[in-house]
NUTOR-760954 format. One record per residue (C-alpha): residue number from 1; residue in one letter; x, y, z. Coordinates in pm, whole numbers, plus 50000, padded with zeros to 5 digits. Layout:
# residues N
NUM/A/X/Y/Z
...
END
This chain:
# residues 421
1/M/49374/49264/47832
2/T/49029/49182/47774
3/P/48832/49337/48076
4/V/48695/49097/48346
5/V/48315/49088/48362
6/D/48262/48784/48596
7/T/47973/48825/48852
8/I/47979/48641/49163
9/L/47669/48601/49382
10/L/47784/48475/49721
11/S/47535/48236/49925
12/D/47532/47992/50190
13/S/47710/47743/49956
14/T/48022/47923/49949
15/P/48319/47751/50107
16/A/48397/47815/50446
17/M/48702/48037/50570
18/A/49026/47881/50593
19/S/49269/47887/50875
20/A/49572/48106/50877
21/S/49859/48022/50679
22/P/50127/47781/50847
23/G/50382/47956/51048
24/L/50178/48245/51142
25/P/50014/48343/51480
26/P/49650/48188/51420
27/A/49360/48399/51480
28/D/49008/48270/51543
29/I/48814/48195/51239
30/V/48484/48440/51222
31/Q/48203/48237/51333
32/P/47834/48317/51193
33/T/47708/48605/51401
34/A/47361/48733/51535
35/Q/47149/48964/51294
36/A/47218/49317/51352
37/T/46976/49506/51512
38/D/47139/49884/51442
39/G/46918/50149/51253
40/T/47057/50077/50914
41/T/46929/49736/50906
42/P/46718/49751/50584
43/S/46348/49633/50632
44/A/46317/49548/50263
45/S/46557/49330/50042
46/L/46852/49525/49928
47/T/47132/49453/49660
48/L/47494/49581/49754
49/T/47748/49564/49452
50/M/48110/49578/49501
51/W/48376/49596/49192
52/T/48690/49469/49292
53/V/48970/49281/49160
54/E/49073/48891/49158
55/P/49316/48897/49424
56/V/49078/49066/49654
57/S/48748/48834/49572
58/P/48619/48500/49636
59/E/48815/48408/49316
60/A/49146/48497/49482
61/A/49396/48206/49461
62/G/49442/47967/49755
63/K/49288/48043/50081
64/A/49253/48406/50004
65/G/48961/48351/49808
66/E/48786/48135/50073
67/T/48880/48402/50338
68/F/48710/48663/50134
69/A/48411/48470/50054
70/Q/48336/48399/50431
71/G/48393/48764/50522
72/I/48102/48870/50280
73/R/47876/48583/50370
74/S/47901/48640/50747
75/F/47813/48990/50648
76/M/47496/48868/50464
77/E/47429/48638/50784
78/R/47438/48954/51004
79/Y/47211/49163/50758
80/P/46991/48893/50602
81/N/46799/49135/50387
82/V/47109/49239/50217
83/T/47255/49031/49915
84/V/47603/49115/49814
85/V/47691/49091/49442
86/V/48060/49092/49342
87/K/48190/49178/49015
88/L/48563/49156/48884
89/K/48752/49400/48702
90/N/49107/49424/48556
91/E/49385/49526/48819
92/M/49499/49831/48625
93/G/49474/49997/48276
94/K/49174/49927/48063
95/G/48889/49736/48224
96/S/49002/49851/48569
97/V/48769/49948/48858
98/L/48905/50300/48827
99/D/48852/50302/48446
100/Y/48502/50134/48481
101/L/48409/50413/48769
102/R/48515/50700/48560
103/T/48344/50581/48235
104/A/48015/50457/48409
105/S/47988/50794/48601
106/Q/47975/50960/48253
107/V/47754/50768/48042
108/A/47604/50526/48265
109/P/47585/50604/48628
110/S/47295/50387/48711
111/V/47552/50073/48694
112/L/47798/50219/48947
113/P/47869/49972/49218
114/D/47791/50072/49610
115/I/48145/49954/49736
116/A/48466/49982/49527
117/V/48817/49801/49615
118/L/49080/50061/49496
119/D/49457/50066/49491
120/L/49556/50379/49711
121/T/49681/50553/49415
122/D/49387/50516/49225
123/L/49168/50622/49521
124/A/49307/50960/49495
125/V/49191/50975/49089
126/A/48869/50853/49189
127/A/48805/51104/49468
128/R/48925/51431/49226
129/V/48658/51309/48962
130/G/48385/51291/49221
131/V/48300/50881/49208
132/V/48383/50826/49569
133/F/48228/50977/49884
134/P/48358/51076/50205
135/L/48377/50828/50484
136/D/48423/51070/50791
137/E/48053/51083/50868
138/L/47962/50740/50762
139/V/48166/50505/50927
140/A/48200/50462/51303
141/P/48446/50725/51447
142/G/48641/50462/51637
143/L/48723/50273/51334
144/I/48874/50573/51183
145/S/49051/50710/51504
146/D/49205/50334/51520
147/L/49368/50365/51188
148/L/49744/50383/51207
149/P/49851/50745/51077
150/G/50027/50620/50766
151/A/49712/50446/50673
152/R/49470/50719/50756
153/A/49680/50938/50561
154/A/49707/50722/50272
155/G/49285/50707/50283
156/N/49283/51096/50304
157/V/49243/51307/49973
158/E/49243/51665/50043
159/G/49178/51652/50401
160/K/48870/51401/50361
161/L/48875/51004/50451
162/M/48775/50892/50103
163/G/48874/50514/50125
164/M/48933/50263/50425
165/P/49277/50122/50372
166/F/49230/49731/50479
167/E/49581/49608/50367
168/V/49917/49797/50289
169/D/50282/49744/50230
170/V/50608/49930/50326
171/E/50979/49901/50223
172/H/51249/49851/50461
173/I/51582/49666/50469
174/V/51689/49339/50569
175/F/52055/49231/50646
176/N/52267/48967/50720
177/A/52336/48948/51090
178/D/52653/48760/51076
179/Q/52800/49021/50875
180/L/52652/49335/51083
181/T/52623/49350/51432
182/A/52375/49673/51380
183/P/52204/49808/51098
184/P/52339/50160/50966
185/L/52093/50451/51041
186/T/52219/50731/50858
187/W/52405/50808/50529
188/E/52737/50820/50660
189/E/52709/50486/50829
190/V/52589/50327/50524
191/L/52901/50475/50339
192/N/53131/50295/50611
193/V/52954/49975/50666
194/G/53169/49787/50455
195/V/52913/49536/50308
196/P/52694/49598/49985
197/Y/52380/49831/50009
198/R/52130/49719/49746
199/F/51789/49912/49652
200/P/51603/49968/49320
201/A/51714/50231/49119
202/K/51571/50135/48775
203/G/51245/50331/48830
204/R/50878/50221/48893
205/N/50726/50268/48559
206/G/50928/50543/48456
207/L/50891/50740/48782
208/A/51148/50750/49062
209/N/51143/50458/49312
210/D/50974/50458/49646
211/C/51326/50437/49819
212/F/51461/50741/49670
213/L/51130/50947/49742
214/I/51185/50822/50097
215/Q/51558/50964/50113
216/Y/51454/51286/49948
217/L/51127/51328/50165
218/A/51336/51228/50474
219/A/51581/51497/50420
220/G/51334/51757/50399
221/G/51257/51757/50040
222/R/50924/51918/49911
223/L/50728/51797/49613
224/L/50482/52078/49614
225/D/50490/52439/49743
226/E/50277/52628/49965
227/E/50023/52696/49691
228/G/49988/52316/49578
229/H/50219/52396/49272
230/P/50495/52112/49193
231/T/50836/52213/49343
232/L/51183/52066/49413
233/D/51428/52163/49647
234/E/51758/52187/49470
235/S/51984/52142/49767
236/V/51808/51859/49909
237/L/51795/51691/49569
238/A/52160/51722/49507
239/S/52236/51592/49842
240/V/52060/51238/49793
241/L/52212/51203/49436
242/D/52559/51306/49596
243/Y/52493/51006/49850
244/Y/52408/50776/49557
245/L/52730/50837/49395
246/R/52954/50851/49676
247/G/52815/50478/49771
248/V/52882/50362/49422
249/R/53224/50522/49446
250/A/53301/50341/49767
251/G/53186/50022/49633
252/V/52906/49999/49897
253/I/52638/50080/49647
254/P/52670/49811/49350
255/S/52637/49980/49023
256/D/52384/49721/48903
257/V/52115/49888/49125
258/V/52001/50057/48776
259/E/51871/49711/48672
260/A/51635/49664/48972
261/A/51311/49815/48917
262/S/51152/49703/49253
263/A/51272/49536/49597
264/D/51130/49220/49458
265/D/51384/49195/49154
266/L/51691/49223/49439
267/W/51496/48927/49699
268/S/51616/48607/49485
269/W/51973/48736/49513
270/F/51965/48809/49882
271/A/51781/48485/49985
272/S/52049/48274/49778
273/Q/52364/48512/49894
274/R/52242/48615/50227
275/S/52505/48894/50176
276/G/52478/49273/50284
277/I/52184/49500/50308
278/V/51891/49501/50069
279/H/51536/49670/50051
280/V/51260/49413/50089
281/R/50883/49462/50090
282/A/50700/49376/50389
283/R/50480/49142/50222
284/R/50771/48969/50088
285/Y/50935/48932/50400
286/L/50627/48823/50601
287/Q/50575/48558/50345
288/E/50959/48437/50361
289/R/51113/48535/50681
290/F/51088/48225/50859
291/Q/51293/48050/50580
292/L/51577/48270/50653
293/R/51857/48226/50938
294/N/52051/48506/51112
295/T/51869/48787/50922
296/R/51735/49084/51058
297/F/51512/49373/50967
298/A/51543/49771/51017
299/T/51435/50117/50896
300/I/51554/50266/50584
301/P/51887/50445/50663
302/T/51837/50825/50594
303/R/52039/51132/50583
304/D/51995/51192/50968
305/G/51845/50880/51094
306/K/51483/50991/51042
307/P/51254/50678/50999
308/L/51047/50701/50706
309/T/50879/50507/50450
310/L/50588/50519/50183
311/V/50260/50296/50189
312/R/50105/50129/49933
313/G/49786/49931/49940
314/R/49436/49901/49898
315/A/49111/50039/50042
316/L/48747/50018/50037
317/A/48554/50293/49910
318/I/48197/50387/49889
319/T/48043/50493/49552
320/A/47667/50463/49601
321/R/47512/50772/49566
322/D/47196/50683/49753
323/P/47198/50745/50127
324/A/47057/50435/50215
325/Q/47279/50226/50008
326/Q/47573/50439/50143
327/A/47457/50326/50499
328/I/47470/49950/50431
329/A/47762/49992/50257
330/A/47943/50158/50551
331/R/47824/49869/50767
332/M/47981/49645/50539
333/I/48302/49815/50540
334/E/48300/49801/50937
335/W/48219/49468/50960
336/L/48523/49368/50691
337/L/48745/49614/50925
338/Q/48660/49409/51236
339/P/48962/49310/51397
340/D/48874/48928/51414
341/N/48778/48931/51047
342/V/49059/49156/50865
343/V/49321/48965/51092
344/V/49290/48678/50912
345/W/49297/48827/50552
346/N/49623/49009/50669
347/Q/49779/48689/50779
348/I/49687/48483/50459
349/T/49776/48748/50208
350/F/50083/48847/50403
351/S/49965/49211/50390
352/V/50042/49469/50673
353/P/49744/49573/50902
354/T/49617/49916/50905
355/R/49434/49916/51273
356/Y/49612/49908/51597
357/A/49350/49671/51691
358/T/49416/49420/51391
359/F/49797/49416/51536
360/N/49692/49365/51872
361/R/49494/49064/51727
362/W/49759/48919/51520
363/G/49970/48862/51840
364/R/50309/48943/52011
365/D/50573/48941/51732
366/P/50887/49177/51714
367/Y/50865/49214/51323
368/L/50493/49291/51381
369/D/50586/49566/51626
370/F/50844/49692/51395
371/L/50568/49696/51106
372/R/50333/49883/51308
373/Q/50598/50158/51376
374/Q/50674/50187/51033
375/V/50294/50247/50922
376/E/50269/50513/51213
377/V/50566/50704/51033
378/A/50472/50619/50686
379/L/50376/50868/50415
380/P/50138/50804/50138
381/V/50276/50756/49784
382/P/50239/51112/49601
383/T/49905/51127/49408
384/F/49875/51465/49323
385/P/49784/51541/48924
386/Q/50144/51630/48855
387/Y/50320/51372/49014
388/D/50380/51183/48687
389/Q/50588/51450/48564
390/V/50760/51501/48879
391/G/50829/51129/48938
392/R/50981/51113/48574
393/V/51207/51406/48621
394/L/51347/51270/48949
395/Q/51407/50939/48790
396/Q/51601/51084/48505
397/A/51806/51289/48761
398/V/51900/50936/48919
399/L/52001/50771/48594
400/E/52208/51078/48505
401/V/52437/51069/48808
402/L/52449/50692/48838
403/S/52556/50693/48441
404/G/52831/50957/48478
405/D/52625/51206/48269
406/A/52589/51467/48519
407/T/52713/51551/48867
408/P/52465/51569/49152
409/E/52457/51933/49127
410/E/52414/51950/48754
411/A/52155/51695/48750
412/A/51935/51862/49024
413/A/51954/52190/48870
414/T/51836/52040/48547
415/A/51534/51871/48728
416/V/51441/52181/48910
417/S/51446/52368/48583
418/A/51231/52123/48427
419/I/50961/52128/48666
420/T/50943/52517/48734
421/R/50972/52625/48359
END
């Protein structure tokens, strides 16, 4: 894939922000604001450079691009001496924001941006290589304290807030309310529910799916020991694998779950069949829930009914090294995360908010209340350096059990041995 190197200089000619998508509770459009009078307002002209990806830029499809452009433009109206330059990079791999940050920091640090939009999994890598800076002392304490626990944890790397999550996504279940009066909460309830229960089990880029990690972590499993070394709890791992196997044998978990790499792979089936229980990403359900009748949502059933999910998403990070640039970059993050600003973005992109104030600004809705509770209990996707190995070992165990090549106990023992040897 050829790296994207487009440069976008926003100006007053940028299109105005569109209203929220049809079917969503409306939020007020952000109007031009008075100029800022805080101590970080630069007295001389200053350029703030942002590296981002096309879906989070003025070039984003549909109304998202207009919304993003208006957010930046209203910031420049508030700080008239600041010009924001947006540069696009690829979403992943060669030519991505992370790839350019790592390369430029070594060979041409002067070209590094002031702000970067990073996937939460890339944020941890960027923090470890030292190309992003902690936000704890740079952004307003009230903004940090207003982050939902799962969002704040996702932005933290080794105890420091290295990025400000502004959009997240979580996985949960939906089910046909004509078939079930109440959702199953535990493994035993799933095994006795009497309707198909589908989740992705093929793996994600060779790693165990989020839903497997959710089961393992909710049951008390560890991925790191007290010294920070990779580890697996054999008995917990065996119990999750046994749950999968019992579900298949009972005819509750279809054997074709190994063909689904993500919850999105299962959605078209559920949307057409409206049968049983299926895992879904919140972003998908936010977008299509009003098209479904007699469908309800619930937390993912776990061993003991403990609510848990994993959070994915994107964050704004400060990459500027100059204190003056860092200060104005922090003001920009605060501005973009203002509830009246970010709520429109969340609505139009069908992304889950990261702030309590943003949820409140969106309006009252049982599903939004549910999502808020999910982000409160969510854990970040594992990002420690050795997780690639751990995730592959876990996925291999899943496939061995579901294919009948190993018992849950055998697969768990093999996985533990592979990690500890």
